[in-house]
Wavefront OBJ file of the C-alpha trace (Angstrom):
o trace
v 12.656 25.239 -10.908
v 13.162 21.779 -12.461
v 15.860 23.195 -14.712
v 17.758 24.552 -11.727
v 17.680 21.284 -9.868
v 18.674 19.390 -13.027
v 21.587 21.793 -13.536
v 22.659 21.451 -9.865
v 22.610 17.652 -10.223
v 24.705 17.788 -13.400
v 27.270 19.884 -11.579
v 27.304 17.657 -8.493
v 25.176 14.439 -8.778
v 25.826 13.722 -5.120
v 24.360 16.945 -3.751
v 21.681 15.788 -1.393
v 19.678 19.021 -1.263
v 19.303 19.052 -5.107
v 18.130 15.516 -4.938
v 15.621 16.335 -2.213
v 14.410 19.373 -4.127
v 14.010 17.284 -7.285
v 12.017 14.854 -5.201
v 9.765 17.753 -4.109
v 9.113 18.649 -7.711
v 8.310 15.084 -8.631
v 6.009 14.659 -5.588
v 4.113 17.719 -6.515
v 3.724 16.826 -10.252
v 3.691 13.048 -10.261
v 2.952 11.886 -6.697
v 4.824 10.263 -3.869
v 6.030 7.153 -5.824
v 7.972 9.449 -8.137
v 9.677 11.282 -5.237
v 10.719 8.309 -3.169
v 13.855 7.425 -5.165
v 15.102 10.931 -4.886
v 14.526 11.245 -1.173
v 16.036 7.823 -0.566
v 19.131 8.724 -2.546
v 19.451 12.106 -0.680
v 19.080 10.253 2.622
v 21.742 7.758 1.623
v 24.079 10.590 0.771
v 23.424 12.557 3.931
v 21.863 10.498 6.796
v 22.272 13.476 9.145
v 19.672 15.727 7.446
v 16.361 15.509 9.290
v 14.270 16.739 6.339
v 15.209 13.737 4.218
v 13.683 11.311 6.754
v 10.613 13.467 7.141
v 9.899 13.801 3.392
v 10.464 10.060 2.753
v 8.226 9.172 5.710
v 5.462 11.434 4.467
v 5.551 9.758 1.057
v 5.251 6.291 2.611
v 2.366 7.502 4.807
v 0.528 8.954 1.784
v 0.939 5.586 0.112
v -0.268 3.867 3.373
v 2.997 1.983 3.579
v 3.189 2.257 7.406
v 5.936 -0.408 7.861
v 8.269 1.504 5.632
v 7.438 4.834 7.259
v 8.148 3.337 10.674
v 11.417 1.886 9.446
v 12.568 5.272 8.024
v 11.765 7.040 11.322
v 13.579 4.379 13.365
v 16.600 4.766 11.138
v 16.350 8.515 11.749
v 16.290 7.960 15.483
v 19.491 5.843 15.195
v 21.323 8.526 13.250
v 19.975 11.619 15.019
v 19.705 10.551 18.622
v 18.055 13.533 20.218
v 15.380 14.176 17.556
v 11.962 14.463 19.188
v 10.124 14.875 15.881
v 10.761 11.260 14.870
v 9.380 9.933 18.144
v 6.321 12.159 17.846
v 5.727 10.990 14.248
v 6.132 7.355 15.354
v 3.643 7.853 18.163
v 1.133 9.375 15.683
v 1.535 6.416 13.309
v 1.172 3.919 16.178
v -1.908 5.712 17.413
v -3.497 5.679 13.949
v -2.797 1.937 13.740
v -4.311 1.443 17.268
v -0.914 0.308 18.614
v -1.370 2.362 21.760
v 1.343 0.763 23.871
v 3.975 1.514 21.275
v 2.645 5.104 20.898
v 2.855 5.504 24.703
v 6.449 4.173 24.733
v 7.465 6.571 22.037
v 5.990 9.561 23.787
v 7.660 8.504 27.085
v 10.995 8.273 25.283
v 10.480 11.791 23.832
v 9.676 13.207 27.269
v 12.705 11.578 28.824
v 15.021 12.951 26.246
v 13.779 16.456 26.590
l 1 2 3 4 5 6 7 8 9 10 11 12 13 14 15 16 17 18 19 20 21 22 23 24 25 26 27 28 29 30 31 32 33 34 35 36 37 38 39 40 41 42 43 44 45 46 47 48 49 50 51 52 53 54 55 56 57 58 59 60 61 62 63 64 65 66 67 68 69 70 71 72 73 74 75 76 77 78 79 80 81 82 83 84 85 86 87 88 89 90 91 92 93 94 95 96 97 98 99 100 101 102 103 104 105 106 107 108 109 110 111 112 113 114
């Protein structure tokens, strides 16, 4: 699989799905720190693809870098206005960090949008 992603990146180094796939391989074999640069680059190339935000957020959460995870999700909300998943993920983080008012506000926003 790594050879396929490497070949796709050689053909088109700006192909966001190849970068994301390469990030997946690195996350599985080397951990979240190795995947972050690939997910970040993929997100920079295509800020309208939901999966890039989710994968990058999950890496930051695994590393317990909650501020960065929140920032990624908020950026996702700015780019993809009607995305309920980002609000739900934010509410989950806020609940885990005992920031109940923020969690409530995020859930309310999700309900209002849908």
